[in-house]
Short mmCIF file of the C-alpha atoms (twelve columns), coordinates in Angstrom:
data_MODEL
# 
_entry.id   MODEL 
# 
loop_
_atom_site.group_PDB 
_atom_site.id 
_atom_site.type_symbol 
_atom_site.label_atom_id 
_atom_site.label_alt_id 
_atom_site.label_comp_id 
_atom_site.label_asym_id 
_atom_site.label_seq_id 
_atom_site.Cartn_x 
_atom_site.Cartn_y 
_atom_site.Cartn_z 
_atom_site.pdbx_PDB_model_num 
ATOM 1   C CA . MET A 1   -183.492 -43.930 -22.313 1 
ATOM 2   C CA . ALA A 2   -185.414 -45.949 -24.890 1 
ATOM 3   C CA . LEU A 3   -186.559 -43.984 -27.815 1 
ATOM 4   C CA . PRO A 4   -190.333 -43.367 -28.290 1 
ATOM 5   C CA . PRO A 5   -191.974 -45.683 -30.850 1 
ATOM 6   C CA . PHE A 6   -192.462 -44.255 -34.224 1 
ATOM 7   C CA . HIS A 7   -195.818 -45.117 -35.813 1 
ATOM 8   C CA . PRO A 8   -196.824 -43.542 -39.192 1 
ATOM 9   C CA . GLY A 9   -199.878 -41.421 -38.523 1 
ATOM 10  C CA . ASP A 10  -199.444 -41.183 -34.830 1 
ATOM 11  C CA . ALA A 11  -196.375 -39.041 -35.245 1 
ATOM 12  C CA . PHE A 12  -198.239 -36.669 -37.471 1 
ATOM 13  C CA . ALA A 13  -200.672 -35.825 -34.688 1 
ATOM 14  C CA . ILE A 14  -197.717 -34.397 -32.750 1 
ATOM 15  C CA . THR A 15  -197.061 -31.866 -35.504 1 
ATOM 16  C CA . TRP A 16  -200.668 -30.638 -35.645 1 
ATOM 17  C CA . LYS A 17  -202.089 -30.752 -32.141 1 
ATOM 18  C CA . VAL A 18  -200.980 -27.735 -30.265 1 
ATOM 19  C CA . LYS A 19  -201.495 -29.288 -26.821 1 
ATOM 20  C CA . ALA A 20  -199.288 -32.226 -27.707 1 
ATOM 21  C CA . LEU A 21  -196.599 -29.814 -28.963 1 
ATOM 22  C CA . ARG A 22  -196.278 -28.069 -25.607 1 
ATOM 23  C CA . LYS A 23  -193.655 -30.413 -24.237 1 
ATOM 24  C CA . LYS A 24  -191.723 -29.548 -21.125 1 
ATOM 25  C CA . ALA A 25  -187.993 -30.034 -20.718 1 
ATOM 26  C CA . GLY A 26  -187.232 -33.422 -19.157 1 
ATOM 27  C CA . GLN A 27  -190.258 -35.217 -20.610 1 
ATOM 28  C CA . THR A 28  -190.017 -38.280 -22.803 1 
ATOM 29  C CA . PRO A 29  -188.625 -37.430 -26.271 1 
ATOM 30  C CA . PHE A 30  -191.117 -37.049 -29.014 1 
ATOM 31  C CA . TRP A 31  -191.240 -37.202 -32.821 1 
ATOM 32  C CA . PHE A 32  -191.979 -34.011 -34.803 1 
ATOM 33  C CA . ARG A 33  -193.026 -34.696 -38.362 1 
ATOM 34  C CA . GLU A 34  -192.507 -32.490 -41.443 1 
ATOM 35  C CA . PRO A 35  -194.941 -33.338 -44.248 1 
ATOM 36  C CA . PHE A 36  -194.238 -32.400 -47.859 1 
ATOM 37  C CA . SER A 37  -196.653 -32.277 -50.782 1 
ATOM 38  C CA . GLY A 38  -194.840 -34.714 -52.982 1 
ATOM 39  C CA . GLY A 39  -195.295 -38.008 -50.984 1 
ATOM 40  C CA . LEU A 40  -192.360 -37.411 -48.615 1 
ATOM 41  C CA . GLU A 41  -192.419 -36.956 -44.860 1 
ATOM 42  C CA . VAL A 42  -189.454 -36.435 -42.411 1 
ATOM 43  C CA . ALA A 43  -189.623 -37.139 -38.663 1 
ATOM 44  C CA . TYR A 44  -187.253 -35.538 -36.142 1 
ATOM 45  C CA . LEU A 45  -186.573 -36.942 -32.701 1 
ATOM 46  C CA . CYS A 46  -186.998 -34.043 -30.355 1 
ATOM 47  C CA . ASP A 47  -186.325 -33.267 -26.666 1 
ATOM 48  C CA . GLN A 48  -188.323 -30.054 -26.271 1 
ATOM 49  C CA . MET A 49  -191.055 -28.026 -28.020 1 
ATOM 50  C CA . VAL A 50  -189.642 -24.525 -27.549 1 
ATOM 51  C CA . TYR A 51  -192.499 -22.525 -29.078 1 
ATOM 52  C CA . THR A 52  -195.643 -23.207 -31.074 1 
ATOM 53  C CA . GLY A 53  -198.210 -20.680 -32.252 1 
ATOM 54  C CA . ARG A 54  -199.785 -18.897 -35.162 1 
ATOM 55  C CA . THR A 55  -199.438 -15.223 -36.247 1 
ATOM 56  C CA . ARG A 56  -201.674 -13.440 -38.677 1 
ATOM 57  C CA . TYR A 57  -199.614 -14.836 -41.501 1 
ATOM 58  C CA . GLN A 58  -198.260 -18.261 -40.658 1 
ATOM 59  C CA . ARG A 59  -197.838 -21.059 -38.228 1 
ATOM 60  C CA . ILE A 60  -194.565 -21.097 -36.209 1 
ATOM 61  C CA . ASP A 61  -192.960 -24.120 -34.512 1 
ATOM 62  C CA . ILE A 62  -189.526 -24.096 -32.900 1 
ATOM 63  C CA . VAL A 63  -188.215 -27.417 -31.624 1 
ATOM 64  C CA . ASP A 64  -184.996 -28.725 -30.176 1 
ATOM 65  C CA . THR A 65  -184.056 -31.847 -32.217 1 
ATOM 66  C CA . ARG A 66  -181.403 -34.452 -31.491 1 
ATOM 67  C CA . VAL A 67  -179.690 -34.218 -34.933 1 
ATOM 68  C CA . HIS A 68  -179.977 -30.561 -36.008 1 
ATOM 69  C CA . GLY A 69  -180.238 -28.716 -32.737 1 
ATOM 70  C CA . ARG A 70  -182.892 -26.084 -32.575 1 
ATOM 71  C CA . MET A 71  -185.048 -25.784 -35.719 1 
ATOM 72  C CA . LEU A 72  -187.563 -23.232 -37.026 1 
ATOM 73  C CA . PHE A 73  -190.636 -24.455 -38.954 1 
ATOM 74  C CA . LEU A 74  -193.052 -22.070 -40.773 1 
ATOM 75  C CA . ASP A 75  -196.342 -23.582 -41.877 1 
ATOM 76  C CA . GLY A 76  -194.874 -27.016 -41.137 1 
ATOM 77  C CA . ILE A 77  -191.826 -26.634 -43.350 1 
ATOM 78  C CA . GLY A 78  -188.323 -26.531 -41.958 1 
ATOM 79  C CA . GLN A 79  -186.699 -23.160 -42.530 1 
ATOM 80  C CA . SER A 80  -183.455 -23.212 -40.563 1 
ATOM 81  C CA . SER A 81  -181.437 -25.425 -38.198 1 
ATOM 82  C CA . GLU A 82  -178.937 -24.357 -35.590 1 
ATOM 83  C CA . ARG A 83  -176.163 -26.683 -36.763 1 
ATOM 84  C CA . ASP A 84  -176.007 -25.813 -40.418 1 
ATOM 85  C CA . GLU A 85  -177.761 -22.419 -40.903 1 
ATOM 86  C CA . PHE A 86  -174.355 -20.796 -41.332 1 
ATOM 87  C CA . ILE A 87  -173.961 -22.558 -44.687 1 
ATOM 88  C CA . TYR A 88  -177.299 -21.238 -45.959 1 
ATOM 89  C CA . HIS A 89  -176.737 -17.634 -44.778 1 
ATOM 90  C CA . GLU A 90  -173.090 -17.326 -45.701 1 
ATOM 91  C CA . MET A 91  -173.838 -18.535 -49.227 1 
ATOM 92  C CA . LEU A 92  -176.784 -16.268 -49.537 1 
ATOM 93  C CA . VAL A 93  -175.255 -13.019 -48.313 1 
ATOM 94  C CA . HIS A 94  -171.584 -12.869 -49.286 1 
ATOM 95  C CA . PRO A 95  -171.866 -13.464 -53.052 1 
ATOM 96  C CA . ALA A 96  -173.987 -10.296 -53.350 1 
ATOM 97  C CA . LEU A 97  -171.767 -8.095  -51.182 1 
ATOM 98  C CA . PHE A 98  -168.546 -9.266  -52.913 1 
ATOM 99  C CA . SER A 99  -170.119 -8.562  -56.249 1 
ATOM 100 C CA . HIS A 100 -170.058 -4.861  -55.410 1 
ATOM 101 C CA . PRO A 101 -166.689 -3.069  -55.147 1 
ATOM 102 C CA . HIS A 102 -167.609 -1.148  -51.985 1 
ATOM 103 C CA . PRO A 103 -171.121 -1.841  -50.662 1 
ATOM 104 C CA . ARG A 104 -172.476 0.760   -48.278 1 
ATOM 105 C CA . SER A 105 -176.144 -0.015  -48.247 1 
ATOM 106 C CA . ALA A 106 -178.162 -3.185  -48.150 1 
ATOM 107 C CA . LEU A 107 -181.772 -4.277  -48.186 1 
ATOM 108 C CA . VAL A 108 -183.056 -7.571  -46.723 1 
ATOM 109 C CA . ILE A 109 -186.497 -8.853  -47.602 1 
ATOM 110 C CA . GLY A 110 -187.617 -11.471 -45.139 1 
ATOM 111 C CA . GLY A 111 -184.800 -12.892 -43.053 1 
ATOM 112 C CA . ALA A 112 -186.719 -12.858 -39.791 1 
ATOM 113 C CA . THR A 113 -184.108 -14.965 -37.953 1 
ATOM 114 C CA . GLY A 114 -181.514 -12.093 -38.233 1 
ATOM 115 C CA . ALA A 115 -178.825 -14.460 -39.572 1 
ATOM 116 C CA . SER A 116 -178.680 -12.635 -42.991 1 
ATOM 117 C CA . LEU A 117 -178.241 -9.362  -41.022 1 
ATOM 118 C CA . ARG A 118 -175.456 -10.971 -39.047 1 
ATOM 119 C CA . GLU A 119 -173.525 -11.854 -42.259 1 
ATOM 120 C CA . ILE A 120 -174.134 -8.464  -43.899 1 
ATOM 121 C CA . LEU A 121 -172.851 -6.594  -40.889 1 
ATOM 122 C CA . ARG A 122 -169.560 -8.468  -41.052 1 
ATOM 123 C CA . HIS A 123 -168.605 -6.283  -44.008 1 
ATOM 124 C CA . PRO A 124 -166.931 -3.114  -42.662 1 
ATOM 125 C CA . SER A 125 -167.982 -0.961  -45.605 1 
ATOM 126 C CA . ILE A 126 -171.743 -1.346  -44.732 1 
ATOM 127 C CA . GLU A 127 -173.222 1.852   -43.321 1 
ATOM 128 C CA . HIS A 128 -176.924 1.229   -43.482 1 
ATOM 129 C CA . VAL A 129 -179.186 -1.926  -43.668 1 
ATOM 130 C CA . VAL A 130 -182.919 -1.871  -44.147 1 
ATOM 131 C CA . MET A 131 -184.825 -5.094  -43.295 1 
ATOM 132 C CA . ALA A 132 -188.487 -5.446  -44.374 1 
ATOM 133 C CA . ASP A 133 -190.497 -8.334  -43.053 1 
ATOM 134 C CA . ILE A 134 -194.243 -8.670  -43.149 1 
ATOM 135 C CA . ASP A 135 -194.525 -10.554 -39.815 1 
ATOM 136 C CA . GLY A 136 -193.380 -8.591  -36.823 1 
ATOM 137 C CA . GLU A 137 -194.540 -11.302 -34.441 1 
ATOM 138 C CA . LEU A 138 -192.294 -13.809 -36.169 1 
ATOM 139 C CA . THR A 139 -189.324 -11.348 -36.001 1 
ATOM 140 C CA . ASP A 140 -189.955 -10.906 -32.215 1 
ATOM 141 C CA . ILE A 141 -190.189 -14.601 -31.676 1 
ATOM 142 C CA . CYS A 142 -186.874 -15.147 -33.491 1 
ATOM 143 C CA . LYS A 143 -185.187 -12.434 -31.447 1 
ATOM 144 C CA . HIS A 144 -186.197 -14.198 -28.298 1 
ATOM 145 C CA . TYR A 145 -185.785 -17.902 -29.207 1 
ATOM 146 C CA . LEU A 146 -183.060 -17.903 -31.838 1 
ATOM 147 C CA . PRO A 147 -180.170 -15.923 -30.345 1 
ATOM 148 C CA . ASN A 148 -177.572 -18.115 -32.067 1 
ATOM 149 C CA . TRP A 149 -178.855 -16.910 -35.426 1 
ATOM 150 C CA . HIS A 150 -178.902 -13.211 -35.009 1 
ATOM 151 C CA . ARG A 151 -176.186 -12.798 -32.362 1 
ATOM 152 C CA . GLY A 152 -177.323 -9.309  -31.457 1 
ATOM 153 C CA . SER A 153 -177.602 -8.045  -35.038 1 
ATOM 154 C CA . PHE A 154 -181.019 -6.547  -34.359 1 
ATOM 155 C CA . GLN A 155 -179.358 -4.097  -31.956 1 
ATOM 156 C CA . ASP A 156 -176.892 -2.836  -34.455 1 
ATOM 157 C CA . PRO A 157 -177.358 0.935   -35.050 1 
ATOM 158 C CA . ARG A 158 -176.834 0.479   -38.780 1 
ATOM 159 C CA . LEU A 159 -180.203 -1.458  -38.986 1 
ATOM 160 C CA . GLN A 160 -183.542 0.036   -39.841 1 
ATOM 161 C CA . LEU A 161 -186.299 -2.659  -39.249 1 
ATOM 162 C CA . VAL A 162 -189.494 -2.146  -41.177 1 
ATOM 163 C CA . ILE A 163 -192.478 -4.331  -40.473 1 
ATOM 164 C CA . GLU A 164 -194.182 -4.317  -43.813 1 
ATOM 165 C CA . ASP A 165 -194.911 -6.592  -46.753 1 
ATOM 166 C CA . GLY A 166 -191.621 -6.765  -48.608 1 
ATOM 167 C CA . ARG A 167 -193.193 -6.141  -52.023 1 
ATOM 168 C CA . ARG A 168 -195.142 -3.188  -50.872 1 
ATOM 169 C CA . PHE A 169 -192.004 -1.707  -49.301 1 
ATOM 170 C CA . VAL A 170 -189.981 -2.033  -52.455 1 
ATOM 171 C CA . GLU A 171 -192.643 -0.704  -54.688 1 
ATOM 172 C CA . SER A 172 -193.234 2.415   -52.501 1 
ATOM 173 C CA . CYS A 173 -189.823 3.291   -51.198 1 
ATOM 174 C CA . HIS A 174 -187.609 5.905   -52.900 1 
ATOM 175 C CA . GLU A 175 -184.343 4.698   -51.484 1 
ATOM 176 C CA . SER A 176 -181.880 2.606   -53.550 1 
ATOM 177 C CA . PHE A 177 -179.423 0.023   -52.402 1 
ATOM 178 C CA . ASP A 178 -176.034 -1.401  -53.343 1 
ATOM 179 C CA . CYS A 179 -177.017 -4.886  -52.441 1 
ATOM 180 C CA . MET A 180 -180.225 -6.835  -51.697 1 
ATOM 181 C CA . ILE A 181 -180.746 -10.136 -49.974 1 
ATOM 182 C CA . ILE A 182 -184.036 -11.847 -50.691 1 
ATOM 183 C CA . ASP A 183 -184.313 -14.314 -47.792 1 
ATOM 184 C CA . LEU A 184 -187.811 -15.681 -48.151 1 
ATOM 185 C CA . SER A 185 -189.778 -18.705 -47.014 1 
ATOM 186 C CA . ASP A 186 -191.125 -21.101 -49.549 1 
ATOM 187 C CA . PRO A 187 -193.989 -19.832 -51.822 1 
ATOM 188 C CA . ILE A 188 -196.822 -21.674 -50.208 1 
ATOM 189 C CA . GLU A 189 -200.195 -21.076 -51.770 1 
ATOM 190 C CA . GLY A 190 -201.788 -18.212 -49.815 1 
ATOM 191 C CA . GLY A 191 -198.612 -17.715 -47.825 1 
ATOM 192 C CA . PRO A 192 -196.814 -14.395 -47.121 1 
ATOM 193 C CA . ALA A 193 -194.156 -14.913 -49.834 1 
ATOM 194 C CA . MET A 194 -196.641 -15.860 -52.591 1 
ATOM 195 C CA . TYR A 195 -196.151 -12.696 -54.747 1 
ATOM 196 C CA . LEU A 196 -192.379 -12.298 -54.086 1 
ATOM 197 C CA . PHE A 197 -191.394 -14.846 -56.691 1 
ATOM 198 C CA . THR A 198 -192.786 -12.994 -59.769 1 
ATOM 199 C CA . ILE A 199 -191.437 -10.941 -62.594 1 
ATOM 200 C CA . GLU A 200 -193.346 -8.010  -61.365 1 
ATOM 201 C CA . PHE A 201 -191.502 -8.069  -58.020 1 
ATOM 202 C CA . TYR A 202 -188.158 -8.620  -59.748 1 
ATOM 203 C CA . ASP A 203 -188.812 -5.570  -61.913 1 
ATOM 204 C CA . ALA A 204 -189.527 -3.581  -58.746 1 
ATOM 205 C CA . LEU A 205 -186.245 -4.757  -57.161 1 
ATOM 206 C CA . LYS A 206 -184.220 -3.767  -60.159 1 
ATOM 207 C CA . ARG A 207 -185.577 -0.215  -60.001 1 
ATOM 208 C CA . ARG A 208 -184.280 0.052   -56.379 1 
ATOM 209 C CA . LEU A 209 -180.755 -1.383  -57.160 1 
ATOM 210 C CA . ASN A 210 -177.883 1.001   -57.532 1 
ATOM 211 C CA . PRO A 211 -175.565 0.811   -60.546 1 
ATOM 212 C CA . GLY A 212 -173.061 -2.017  -60.020 1 
ATOM 213 C CA . GLY A 213 -175.324 -3.519  -57.347 1 
ATOM 214 C CA . ALA A 214 -176.255 -7.205  -56.943 1 
ATOM 215 C CA . ILE A 215 -179.095 -9.236  -55.517 1 
ATOM 216 C CA . THR A 216 -179.171 -12.783 -54.144 1 
ATOM 217 C CA . PHE A 217 -182.299 -14.901 -53.882 1 
ATOM 218 C CA . GLN A 218 -183.210 -18.030 -51.958 1 
ATOM 219 C CA . GLY A 219 -183.509 -20.172 -55.013 1 
ATOM 220 C CA . GLU A 220 -185.348 -23.285 -53.875 1 
ATOM 221 C CA . GLY A 221 -184.533 -26.971 -54.430 1 
ATOM 222 C CA . ILE A 222 -182.577 -28.388 -57.317 1 
ATOM 223 C CA . SER A 223 -182.847 -32.087 -56.957 1 
ATOM 224 C CA . PRO A 224 -183.785 -33.946 -60.134 1 
ATOM 225 C CA . GLN A 225 -187.194 -34.785 -58.600 1 
ATOM 226 C CA . ASP A 226 -188.061 -31.227 -57.659 1 
ATOM 227 C CA . LEU A 227 -186.369 -28.439 -59.618 1 
ATOM 228 C CA . GLU A 228 -189.128 -26.835 -61.802 1 
ATOM 229 C CA . LEU A 229 -189.649 -23.866 -59.450 1 
ATOM 230 C CA . HIS A 230 -185.925 -23.130 -59.239 1 
ATOM 231 C CA . ALA A 231 -185.621 -23.260 -63.043 1 
ATOM 232 C CA . ARG A 232 -188.631 -21.025 -63.550 1 
ATOM 233 C CA . MET A 233 -187.205 -18.589 -61.094 1 
ATOM 234 C CA . THR A 234 -183.915 -18.479 -62.917 1 
ATOM 235 C CA . ASN A 235 -185.555 -17.982 -66.260 1 
ATOM 236 C CA . THR A 236 -187.875 -15.265 -64.883 1 
ATOM 237 C CA . LEU A 237 -184.792 -13.395 -63.411 1 
ATOM 238 C CA . ARG A 238 -183.090 -13.635 -66.751 1 
ATOM 239 C CA . ARG A 239 -185.921 -11.674 -68.283 1 
ATOM 240 C CA . VAL A 240 -185.107 -8.810  -65.899 1 
ATOM 241 C CA . PHE A 241 -181.391 -8.827  -65.209 1 
ATOM 242 C CA . PRO A 242 -178.534 -9.108  -67.764 1 
ATOM 243 C CA . THR A 243 -176.389 -11.248 -65.468 1 
ATOM 244 C CA . VAL A 244 -177.940 -14.182 -63.532 1 
ATOM 245 C CA . HIS A 245 -175.873 -16.941 -61.957 1 
ATOM 246 C CA . PRO A 246 -177.440 -19.809 -59.913 1 
ATOM 247 C CA . TYR A 247 -175.141 -21.629 -57.504 1 
ATOM 248 C CA . PRO A 248 -175.755 -24.806 -55.537 1 
ATOM 249 C CA . TYR A 249 -175.209 -25.745 -51.945 1 
ATOM 250 C CA . THR A 250 -176.372 -28.555 -49.659 1 
ATOM 251 C CA . LEU A 251 -177.768 -28.637 -46.149 1 
ATOM 252 C CA . TYR A 252 -178.274 -31.923 -44.302 1 
ATOM 253 C CA . SER A 253 -181.359 -30.299 -42.658 1 
ATOM 254 C CA . PHE A 254 -182.986 -29.515 -46.034 1 
ATOM 255 C CA . HIS A 255 -182.848 -33.178 -47.179 1 
ATOM 256 C CA . ARG A 256 -182.006 -32.095 -50.736 1 
ATOM 257 C CA . PRO A 257 -179.653 -29.954 -52.748 1 
ATOM 258 C CA . ASP A 258 -180.676 -26.368 -52.983 1 
ATOM 259 C CA . ALA A 259 -179.441 -23.222 -54.849 1 
ATOM 260 C CA . HIS A 260 -179.284 -19.529 -54.429 1 
ATOM 261 C CA . ILE A 261 -179.305 -17.158 -57.374 1 
ATOM 262 C CA . LEU A 262 -177.071 -14.114 -57.975 1 
ATOM 263 C CA . ALA A 263 -178.528 -11.385 -60.210 1 
ATOM 264 C CA . THR A 264 -176.948 -8.054  -61.036 1 
ATOM 265 C CA . GLY A 265 -177.841 -5.218  -63.386 1 
ATOM 266 C CA . ASP A 266 -174.222 -5.042  -64.601 1 
ATOM 267 C CA . PRO A 267 -173.767 -6.914  -67.891 1 
ATOM 268 C CA . ASP A 268 -170.001 -6.755  -67.396 1 
ATOM 269 C CA . TRP A 269 -170.048 -8.486  -63.970 1 
ATOM 270 C CA . SER A 270 -166.668 -10.117 -63.616 1 
ATOM 271 C CA . LEU A 271 -165.939 -13.380 -61.896 1 
ATOM 272 C CA . LYS A 272 -162.277 -12.454 -61.726 1 
ATOM 273 C CA . ALA A 273 -163.041 -9.206  -59.804 1 
ATOM 274 C CA . PHE A 274 -165.471 -11.116 -57.508 1 
ATOM 275 C CA . LEU A 275 -162.850 -13.740 -56.693 1 
ATOM 276 C CA . GLU A 276 -160.276 -10.966 -56.013 1 
ATOM 277 C CA . ARG A 277 -162.590 -9.257  -53.550 1 
ATOM 278 C CA . VAL A 278 -163.259 -12.564 -51.762 1 
ATOM 279 C CA . GLN A 279 -159.504 -13.260 -51.521 1 
ATOM 280 C CA . GLU A 280 -158.654 -9.792  -50.360 1 
ATOM 281 C CA . THR A 281 -161.303 -9.403  -47.642 1 
ATOM 282 C CA . PRO A 282 -161.012 -12.016 -44.928 1 
ATOM 283 C CA . MET A 283 -164.281 -12.960 -43.254 1 
ATOM 284 C CA . PRO A 284 -164.797 -14.991 -40.048 1 
ATOM 285 C CA . THR A 285 -166.979 -17.464 -41.946 1 
ATOM 286 C CA . ARG A 286 -167.147 -21.171 -41.499 1 
ATOM 287 C CA . TYR A 287 -168.218 -22.220 -44.996 1 
ATOM 288 C CA . PHE A 288 -167.905 -19.428 -47.640 1 
ATOM 289 C CA . CYS A 289 -164.232 -18.876 -48.413 1 
ATOM 290 C CA . PRO A 290 -161.957 -18.272 -51.461 1 
ATOM 291 C CA . ASP A 291 -161.753 -21.994 -52.295 1 
ATOM 292 C CA . ILE A 292 -165.554 -22.364 -52.196 1 
ATOM 293 C CA . ALA A 293 -166.011 -19.212 -54.314 1 
ATOM 294 C CA . LYS A 294 -163.771 -20.496 -57.132 1 
ATOM 295 C CA . GLY A 295 -166.124 -23.311 -58.010 1 
ATOM 296 C CA . MET A 296 -169.412 -22.118 -56.695 1 
ATOM 297 C CA . PHE A 297 -170.977 -21.310 -60.058 1 
ATOM 298 C CA . SER A 298 -170.347 -24.703 -61.628 1 
ATOM 299 C CA . LEU A 299 -173.630 -26.439 -62.348 1 
ATOM 300 C CA . PRO A 300 -174.596 -30.062 -63.209 1 
ATOM 301 C CA . ARG A 301 -175.759 -30.839 -66.733 1 
ATOM 302 C CA . TYR A 302 -179.223 -31.953 -65.608 1 
ATOM 303 C CA . LEU A 303 -179.836 -28.430 -64.086 1 
ATOM 304 C CA . LEU A 304 -178.656 -26.736 -67.315 1 
ATOM 305 C CA . GLU A 305 -181.076 -28.968 -69.167 1 
ATOM 306 C CA . ALA A 306 -183.880 -27.871 -66.831 1 
ATOM 307 C CA . TYR A 307 -183.329 -24.224 -67.745 1 
ATOM 308 C CA . GLU A 308 -184.026 -25.162 -71.365 1 
ATOM 309 C CA . THR A 309 -187.246 -27.065 -70.574 1 
ATOM 310 C CA . CYS A 310 -188.894 -25.200 -67.634 1 
ATOM 311 C CA . THR A 311 -189.322 -21.875 -69.381 1 
ATOM 312 C CA . ASP A 312 -192.665 -20.677 -68.077 1 
ATOM 313 C CA . ILE A 313 -192.234 -17.207 -66.534 1 
ATOM 314 C CA . LEU A 314 -193.582 -16.587 -62.989 1 
ATOM 315 C CA . THR A 315 -195.966 -13.746 -63.018 1 
ATOM 316 C CA . ASP A 316 -198.667 -12.429 -60.653 1 
ATOM 317 C CA . ASN A 317 -201.246 -14.252 -62.718 1 
ATOM 318 C CA . HIS A 318 -199.225 -17.384 -63.393 1 
ATOM 319 C CA . LEU A 319 -197.663 -18.705 -60.179 1 
ATOM 320 C CA . ALA A 320 -196.069 -21.874 -59.084 1 
ATOM 321 C CA . PHE A 321 -196.274 -23.244 -55.569 1 
ATOM 322 C CA . GLU A 322 -193.699 -25.599 -54.064 1 
ATOM 323 C CA . GLU A 323 -195.953 -26.628 -51.272 1 
ATOM 324 C CA . LYS A 324 -199.679 -26.680 -50.565 1 
ATOM 325 C CA . PRO A 325 -201.037 -24.966 -47.482 1 
ATOM 326 C CA . PHE A 326 -200.302 -26.801 -44.204 1 
ATOM 327 C CA . GLU A 327 -203.962 -27.859 -43.738 1 
ATOM 328 C CA . GLU A 328 -204.029 -29.590 -47.149 1 
ATOM 329 C CA . ARG A 329 -200.810 -31.494 -46.377 1 
ATOM 330 C CA . ILE A 330 -202.382 -32.665 -43.099 1 
ATOM 331 C CA . VAL A 331 -205.417 -34.088 -45.073 1 
ATOM 332 C CA . HIS A 332 -203.170 -35.985 -47.541 1 
ATOM 333 C CA . ALA A 333 -201.096 -37.371 -44.743 1 
ATOM 334 C CA . HIS A 334 -204.124 -39.199 -43.300 1 
ATOM 335 C CA . LEU A 335 -205.153 -40.729 -46.658 1 
# 
């Protein structure tokens, strides 16, 4: 079958017009376009529009692409792809849990796909997991349309699912946790994660962390063209936690190098002990393993330099947004 023609501008209409997105299986393939704020757009050849809609908090699109398999987009930004999500989630979850000698409890903020839950529940010592996500509609949609992500983890009896703003939950709860996984979407201006990238939120997390506990954060992009937010996140976390270690990874579906960030309240956190736990506890993972763990905290010089120059602290009154709202990116795409 001949591929549909790709015309700049025409393809963008497919992203925005809901009727055009409601493709049925077996129809001619179509292009789904992902616009970014910095002058970059990516187009995906797709066979099916699986779901499109808007909740109270964000726009949701799920498409079956030729290259990445099924993909989830929130407010027009790709969040996860079926063929490489395991890299993102294994690298997000296991460094936090292996930083603790015997983690029994975990908190997930965000993580609507359930893939972070899946990785947490691989650890046999885990007895209780709380997941707090603001968008219950998104969680239900992911349960239904993304089974290869959660693999039944929402049915695990160790899970307590709370539909609530993650920051409000952390600031009001009295429970503390051994590990926390902060699995957020990008901080779009006006989006649901906007105030979960600030020093005030990081302070609240620290108060709910048990001694010896660890937190990992989705740490944004680290390409030389687009690393300011990551550097500011890292420096903000270093104001709160005595031990902060960013670590890079790369996903083909993200079109850039990214990083997660490990933070712990333990000033004596030991890389040696961390590596020993990884070695001694086999996991049925596909990416994270002892060999990956040995070099995962090595950073390029340009990133170390960015930590020295991008020193503005993220606060409730002084935010940084990686992307503009979806509607603003649409306007710019037609200029």
